[in-house]
N, C-alpha and C positions, 0 to 999 in steps of 0.2 A: 593529172595533178592530185585528184582525190586519193588515188592509190598511193602516190608518193608521200602523202601526209598521214598515212595510217599509223605510223609510229607515234607521231605527235598526238593524234586523237586518242590512241590507247593510253598514252601517258597522262593526258588530261583526265580521262575517265577514271583511271586508277587513283589519281590524286583526289578527285571529287569523292570517290568511295571512301578513301581513308579519312578524309575530312568529315564525311557524314558519320562514320563510326565514332570518331573522337567527339563529335558534337553530341551524339547520343550518350556517350559516357559522361560528358560534362553535365548534361541535363539531369541524369540519374544521380550524379554525385551531389549536385546542388540540392536536389529534393531530399536526399538522405542527410546531408550536412545541416539542413535547417532543423531537423529533429535533434541532432547532436548539439546544435547551437543552444537550444533551450536547456538541455541538461547541463551543459558547461556554464551557462549563465547562473544557474542555481549553485553550482559548485563554486564558482568564482565569487559570487556575492555573499555566501554564508559560510561554506566549509573552509575555504582556503584562508580567509582572514583569521578564523579561529585557530586553525593549525599554525598559521604564521605567528600568531601571538604566543601560542604554546611553545613553538620552536624558539622564539626570542627568549622566553623565560628559561628554556633548557640551555641555551647558549650561555646565558648569564650565570646559571648554576655551574655549568662546566668551567666557566671562567673563574668562578670562585675556587674550584678544585685546583686549577692551574696556579692561581695566585697564592693559594695556601702553600703549595709546594715551594713556590718562589720565596714566600715569607720564611718558611722553615730553613731554607738554605741561605738566607741573607747573611752577608759577611760584614756589613757595617750598618751604622744607624741611618745613614742617608738612604741606602737601598731599602732598609726596613721601613722607613717612613714613606717612601714612594710606593712600595707594594701595599702598605696599610691604607694609604689614600685610595689606591685603586680598588681595594676590597670594600672600603666604605662606600665608594661611588656605586659599586655593583649592588651592594645590599640596599642602598637608598633607591636605586633604580628598580629593584625587585619589589620593594615596599610601595613604590609609586604606581605599580600596575593595577590592573582591575581585580587583583586577588582580594584586596581589602573590601571591595564592594560585593564580593560573592561569598555568601555565608557557608557554602559547601567547601570553601577553601580554608576554613578555620584551622584545621590540623596543619595544613601547609604553612600558614602564617606562624604557628607556634614553632614549627621546625626551623623556620627562617630566624626567629628570635633566638632560639637556642644556638643556632649556628653563629650568629653575630657575637653572642657571649663567649663561645668557645674560641672564636678568632681573637677576641680581646685578650683572653688568657694566653693564647698561643703567642701573641705579640709580646706579652710581658716576659715569657720564657725566652723568646728570641733576644730581647733586649738584655736580659740577664746573661745569656750565653755570650753575647758580643762583648759585654763589659769584662767578663772573666777572661775571654780570649785576649782582650787588650792587656789585662794584668799579666797573663802568662807571657805574652809577647814582650812586655816591658821587663818582666823578670828575666826572661831569656837574654834580652839585650844587655841588662846590667851584668849578668853573669859572664857573658862572653866578653864584655869590655874588661871585666876584672881578669879573666883568663889571658886576654891579650896583653894586659899590663904586666902579667907575670913573665911573658916571653919576650918583652921588649929588651933592648940592648942593655939598659941599666940593671934590670932585675934579673935577667937570665944568668948573670954571673953568680947569683946566689943559689941557683939550682945545680945540683949535681946531674951528671949525665943519666944516671940510673933513675933519679926522681923525674926528670923530664920524660924519659921513656915510659915511666909508669903513668904519668899524667896524661899522655896523649890518648890512650884507650879510654880513659875516663871522659875526656872531652868528646870523643866519638859517641859514647853512651849518652852523654847529655844531649847531643844533637838529635838523638833518636826519640827523645821524650815527646816532642810535638808530632811525631810520625806514628804514634800508637793510637789505634782505634778500638781496641778491646781492653777492658779494665784488667783482666787477668794477665795480659801481656805487659801492661804498664807495671803491675806488681812484680812480675818477673824481672823487668828492667830495673825496678827500684832495688831489689835484692842484689842485683849485679853491681849497681852503682855503689851500694853500701859496702860491698866487698871490695870494690876498687878503692874507695876512700880509705878503708881499713888497711889495705895493702900499701897504699901511698903513705899512710902514717907510719907503718912499720918500716918501710924501705927508707924513709927520710931520716929516721933515727933522731939524732940531736942536731940535725942541720938547721941552721938559723932561718927562721921565717916559715918553715914548712908546717909547723904546728898551727900557726894562724891560718894558713891557706886551707888546711884540711878542715879546721873548725868552721871556717867561712863556707866552704863548699857543702859541708854536712848540714849547716843551718839553712843555706839557700835551697838545697835540693831535698833534704829529708825531713825538715822541720814541719810543724803543723801548718804553717803558712808557706811551705816550700813549693818549689816549682812542680814537683811530682803530685803533691796533693791538689794543687790548683788544676793541673791537667786532669786529675781524677774527677774534680768537680765539673770540668767542662764535659767530660764523657757522660757523667750522670745527667747533666742538663740536656745533652744531645739525645740521650735515651728517652728522657721525658718528652723532648720535642718530637721525636719520631712517633712516640705513642699518641701524643696529642694531635699531631698532624694527621696520623692515620685515622684517628677518630673523626676529625673534621672532614677529611675526605670521604669517609663512609657516610657521614651525616649528609654531605652534599649529594652523594650518590642516591641516598634515600629520597632527598628532595626531588632530584631529577626523576626518580622512578615514580613518585607521586604525580609529578606533572605529566609524565607519559601516560599514567593511568587516567588522569583527568582528560587527556586528549584522545583517549581510546574511543570514547563515545562518539566524538566528532569524526574520528577516523572511520568508525563503522558506518555512520551515515554517509560519509563521503564514498566509502566502498560500495554502498548500495547504489548510489547514483552512478558511480563509475561502472558497475556491472551492467546497469541498465544501458548506459551509453555504449559499453563494449558490445552488448548483444546487437544493438542497432548498427554499430560500425561493422560488426562481423557480417551481418547480412549485406551491408553495402559493399564490403570487400569481396564477398562471394560474387555479387553481380559484376563488380568491376573486374574481377579475375576472369570471369567468363567472357565479358566483352573485350577485355584487353587481350585475351588469348586469341579470340577471333581476329581482332585488329592486327595482332602480331603475325598470325599466320598469313593474313592477307598481305601485310607489308613484306613478309619474307617471299611470298609468291611474286610480288611486284619487283622486289630487289633481284630475285633470280631472273625474272624476265628482262629487267633492265640490264643485268649483267650479260645475259646471253645475247640479247638483241642490240644493245647499245654499247655497253662498256667494253666487252670483249672485241667487238668490231672496231670500236674507236682505238683500242690498244693496238690492234693489228694495223689499222690505218696509220696510226702515229709512227709505228715501227717502219712502215713503208716510206712515210714522208721523211723521217729522219735519215733513212738510207738513200733517199732520192731514187727509189726503185721505179722501174717502168711498169710494175704491176699495179701501180695506183690507178692507171687509166682503165684497167680491167677489173677493178674492185667489185665484188659480188654485191647484189642487192638492188632494190628498186625503191629506195626511200631517201630520206634526207641525208643519211650518211654516205650512201653511194653517190648522191649528187655532190656532196662535199668532196668526195674522192676525185670525181671528174673535174671539179673546180681546181683542186690541187694539181691534177695532171696538166690542165691548161696553164696554170700558173708556172709549173716547172718548165714547160716548153718555152714560155715567154721569158722566164728568168735565164734559162740556158742560152737562148738566142741573144738576149741583152748582154749576158755575161761575155759571150764570144765577141760581140761587137765592142764591148768596153775594153776587153783585153787587146783586141786589134787596134782600137783607137789609142790606148795607153802606150802601145809599143810601136806605133807608126808615126811618121812625120806627116802632118796634115798637108804640107805644101808639095813635097816631092813624092810621097807615097812609099818611100823606103823606110827602113827601121829608124827609130829615133835614138837619142842618147840613152834613155832608160833601157831600151832593148839591148843596146851595145853593152851597157854595164852588166846586164844579166849574162849575155853571151860570152863576154871576155872572161868572166869569172869561171864559167864552165871550161873554156879553152885553156886557161891557166892551169886548172886542176888536171885536165887530161895531159897537158904538156909535162907537168911535174910527175905524173904517174908513169908515163911511158918514156920520159926523158926526150921528148920531141922538141925541136926548135919551133918557136912561135914568133911570127912576124906581124908587125902593125904598120899600116900605111896611113899617114896623116896628110890629107890633101887640103889645100887652100886655094880658092880661085884668085888669080893674080889681079890686083888693082880693082877689086869688086866694088869698092866704095865709089871709085871714079866711074865705074860702069853704071851704077845706080844713078849717080848725079847726071850723067850724060844721057842715058837712055830711059831713065825713069824706073820706078820700083816695080811697075808691072812687067816691064821687059826683063828686069832683074830676076823676078820670080820665074819667068820662062827660062832664063839662062840656068838657074839652079835646077829646075826640073830636067833640063837636057843633060846637065852634068850628072845628076843622080841616075838618070836612065842609062847613060853610057857606062857609069861605074858598075851598075848592076849587070849590064851585058858582059863586061869584061870578067866579072867574078863568076866563072863558069862552074867551078867545083861545088859539090854539095856542102863541103866543109868551109867554103869561103863565106864571109859575111861582111856586108857593108852597111853603113848608117850615116845619117846626117848628124854631125857632132854638135853643130851650132852655127848659125849665121851662114857664112860661105865655106865653112870647114866640113870635111867629110872624113870618115875613118873606115878602115877595112881591116879585118882579121884574117890572116892566112895561117891556118893550122898546119903543123908538120911541114913547114916551108923554111928552108935555110935562106941565107942572105942572097945567094945567087938567084933562086927562084923568086924571092921577094923583089929583087931589083928588076927582073924581067917583067913581072906582073905590074910593078909600078910604072915602068916605061910604057907598057901597053896602055895603061890607063891614061898616062899623060898624052901619048900620041893619039889615042882615040878621041880625047876631048879636043885636042888641037885640030883634029881632022873634021870636027863639026863645023869649023870655019864660021863661028859666031862672031860677027864683026865687033871689034873693041878698039876704037880709034884712040882711046885715052890710055892704052896699055903701053908701058915702056918696054915690055918683053916681046910683043908680037902684035900684028894687026888684028889678030883673032883672040878669042877667049882662050886662056891657057891656065894651067894649074901648076903649082909647086908641090912636090911630094917629099915628105920625110919618111924614110924607111928605117924601121928599128927591128932588128932580129935578136932574139934572146934564147940562150941555151940554159936549160934548167938543170942539166946534169953537172954543170960547172958552177952555177950560181942559182941555188934553189930558192932564194929569198926575194925574187923579183915580185913586186906588188904592182897593182894597176897604176897608182900615182907615179911611181918611178918610171914605169914603162912609157906612160904618156908624156912625161917630162923629157925622156930621151928622144921620143919621136918628135916632140915639139921642137927640141933643139935642132934635130936634123932638118925639119921644115924651115926653121929660122935660117939655117945655113944655106938651104936652097934659095931662099929669097935674097939672102945677102950676096949670093953669087950671080944674081941677075934674073931670078925667077925662071919659070918654064923649064924646070929641070928636077932631077931626083937626087937626093943625097941619102946615103945609107950608113947605118951604124950597126955594129955587132956587140952586144953586151955593153952598150953605152959608149963604144969607141968608134970613131969615124973611120971608114975605109974608103979607098978610092978604086 
């Protein structure tokens, strides 16, 4: 027994060794981490809060830069006011920090004050630009409504075709005014519009109303307060906005740089503590690497041993078990796995024996000992398949003990069972060929399969069965057919070369009809049919 458990003992020893190594690693790690803990406490209690505060100020300054860009690009007064409120909140938050309590941050506070003033001036420029944009938009709307009125149904009759064709390019040039982003491009467009107006005036001649139209367009477009001049003012203000915004952004960047410089001292102290902690952690890592390497090598050795000694043999045993191989009984080894293999071998033997018994029980009639209806269904399926393949005739005999209920009532059920056993034994004796098959179909009914047997052979075999059972001379005083136990036989022969679609249900129905006809004619006789037709 001790020898058979050596695999278990080796496995336990290996596990204990691995646990011991990892326990040693854990103790060393805890001793080293205690030193690191003190260093990290210093870092978290002093350095990190300072850096966090500086980082918060830096984020606010960066937010100032982002909000300044949003303020510069504001399209209406509502968005301008929203961004301005956010800028004011950020500046108030910066002024509310510990910077005011630190005299060394005086320069930084001055920068923040200048930044706030620049933002106020930037907001004024944005407000002015938005107002002028509105004026330009309003001017454009008035001008286009006027142009639309020229082309409506009532006024269009006053325009000649040539004047209308000249006016269309001018309208396209007017639409391009708000799309200019460079002042020199706007001036080029102004010259082209002036030429178009002059050309329109010349082409109109003395046409009624065209003089007023050209004068109106020249005033609205080219005048001192015209649409082009207002667009030029918008461009100038946008240029000032870009310059002012760039200055504010650079000023915010300078503030951020000063904050980063103020945090550099704290960073250096933090770095010193971090280096110290890093050196200690490096030593700890070196020890851990050495011990972990030893543990890993030992684990690899254990894994290799487990694979060779246990897993590989278990895989082989599993394969043999799945294939139900007889080699399981001779599996090599003298340990727990070999004992398991022998157990499987015993189990296989027991299962095979029980399986054979179960198959025999499931296919045999417990009373008579011959095949049962389940076995008949399996056998007749095979017989039908063979008959179809070789075009053989197939015959069925369906037997019923005459007046068996009266026999039971008169002689008792025990004697009735004896009678059925005698009938079954006689039926089996008459079925002499290897291809013949008989079974108890149910109650006092029996069935026989005669492969490759035509109606003549089937009739002879049926008569032999009937005569043999009557020859038993089992007394039956309640039978109307004879003083002894007799049977009625329905014989059904089927040719599959002429009718290949015979199925079991149809065949049994035909045999049952022949049996019914035999009983109708007075029992103790045979009635035969061929392909469902009665013959005499």
